[in-house]
C-alpha positions in Angstrom: 195.5 218.9 59.7 196.1 222.0 61.9 194.2 225.0 60.7 196.1 228.0 59.6 194.6 230.3 62.2 195.8 228.0 65.0 199.4 228.0 63.6 199.2 231.8 63.2 197.9 232.2 66.8 200.7 230.0 68.2 203.4 231.8 66.2 202.1 235.2 67.4 202.0 234.0 71.0 205.5 232.5 70.7 206.8 235.8 69.3 205.1 238.0 72.0 206.5 235.7 74.7 210.0 236.1 73.4 210.4 232.8 71.5 211.2 234.2 68.1 212.7 230.9 66.7 209.4 229.0 67.3 207.5 231.9 65.8 209.6 231.8 62.6 209.2 228.0 62.4 205.4 228.2 62.7 205.2 231.1 60.2 207.3 229.0 57.7 205.1 226.0 58.1 202.0 228.1 57.6 203.5 229.5 54.4 204.5 226.1 53.1 201.2 224.5 53.8 198.7 227.3 53.1 200.7 229.8 50.9 199.8 232.5 53.4 202.1 235.2 54.8 200.7 235.6 58.3 203.2 237.7 60.3 203.8 236.6 63.8 204.2 240.2 65.0 200.5 240.7 64.6 198.3 240.8 67.7 195.5 238.3 67.2 192.9 236.6 69.3 192.4 232.8 69.6 188.9 232.9 68.0 190.0 234.2 64.6 188.6 232.2 61.7 190.5 231.9 58.4 187.9 230.6 55.9 189.4 228.3 53.3 192.5 228.0 55.5 193.4 231.6 54.7 195.0 230.4 51.4 196.9 233.2 49.8 196.5 235.8 52.6 199.2 238.3 53.2 199.0 240.2 56.6 201.3 243.0 57.5 203.1 242.8 60.9 201.5 246.0 62.2 198.0 244.7 62.4 195.7 244.1 65.5 192.8 241.8 65.0 189.9 241.6 67.5 187.7 238.7 68.6 185.5 236.6 66.3 186.9 238.1 63.1 186.4 236.1 59.9 188.9 236.5 57.1 188.4 234.7 53.7 191.1 233.6 51.3 193.5 235.8 49.3 193.0 238.8 51.6 195.8 241.4 51.7 196.2 243.7 54.7 199.2 245.9 54.0 200.6 249.1 55.3 203.2 251.8 54.4 204.7 251.5 57.9 207.2 249.5 59.8 206.1 246.8 62.2 206.4 249.0 65.2 204.8 252.1 63.7 202.3 254.2 65.6 200.0 253.8 62.7 198.6 250.2 62.9 195.7 248.6 61.1 193.1 247.7 63.7 190.3 245.3 62.9 187.8 245.4 65.7 185.6 242.5 67.0 183.1 240.7 64.8 184.3 241.9 61.4 184.1 239.9 58.2 186.7 240.4 55.4 185.7 238.8 52.1 187.8 237.0 49.6 190.3 239.1 47.6 189.6 242.2 49.7 192.5 244.6 50.2 193.0 246.9 53.2 195.8 249.4 52.7 197.1 251.2 55.7 199.0 254.4 55.8 201.6 256.2 58.0 199.1 259.0 58.9 197.4 257.4 61.9 196.6 254.0 60.5 193.2 252.5 59.7 190.4 251.2 62.0 187.8 248.7 60.7 185.0 249.3 63.2 183.2 246.6 65.2 180.9 244.4 63.2 182.0 245.9 59.8 181.9 243.9 56.7 184.5 244.3 53.9 182.9 242.7 50.8 184.8 240.4 48.5 187.1 242.4 46.2 186.7 245.7 48.1 189.7 248.0 48.4 189.7 249.9 51.6 192.2 252.8 52.4 190.4 254.7 55.1 188.5 254.0 58.4 185.3 252.0 58.2 182.5 252.9 60.7 181.2 250.2 63.1 178.6 248.0 61.4 179.2 249.4 57.9 179.6 247.3 54.8 182.3 248.3 52.3 181.6 247.2 48.8 183.8 247.2 45.7 183.9 249.3 42.6 184.5 251.8 44.2 184.4 250.9 47.9 181.6 252.7 49.6 179.8 252.4 52.9 176.3 250.8 53.0 174.3 251.6 56.0 173.6 248.7 58.4 170.5 246.7 57.5 170.5 247.8 53.8 171.5 245.8 50.8 173.5 246.9 47.8 173.0 246.3 44.2 
């Protein structure tokens, strides 16, 4: 079975090279097999990892994802913007986004998840996350690098 991240990567590359029909076909296959809405307009790298096949994930078109990012199942990355807005959601290199996390973008400059940041399972993030920080739920708050939370 082809992993969801490979289908998503191929659909994104097809779209950005001008082959929209192939992009739509690959997105449809990804939805039917993995129940994930992974928009082909996103800019993603080939070393993205969708843990648990990205089941139930929904990713907005105006998202840029860096290298070695790990996204767990049922993650929502949404925005109040159009796909070509100047307010993207940017997830920098080496980030981890836990299961059921929600990242909500805005139309006031977007959101940046800094390099090496961790969004814990169930966290809801609606603002920038500093590099190396961990955002935990109830309410989401930053935990300095190297510290644990309880």
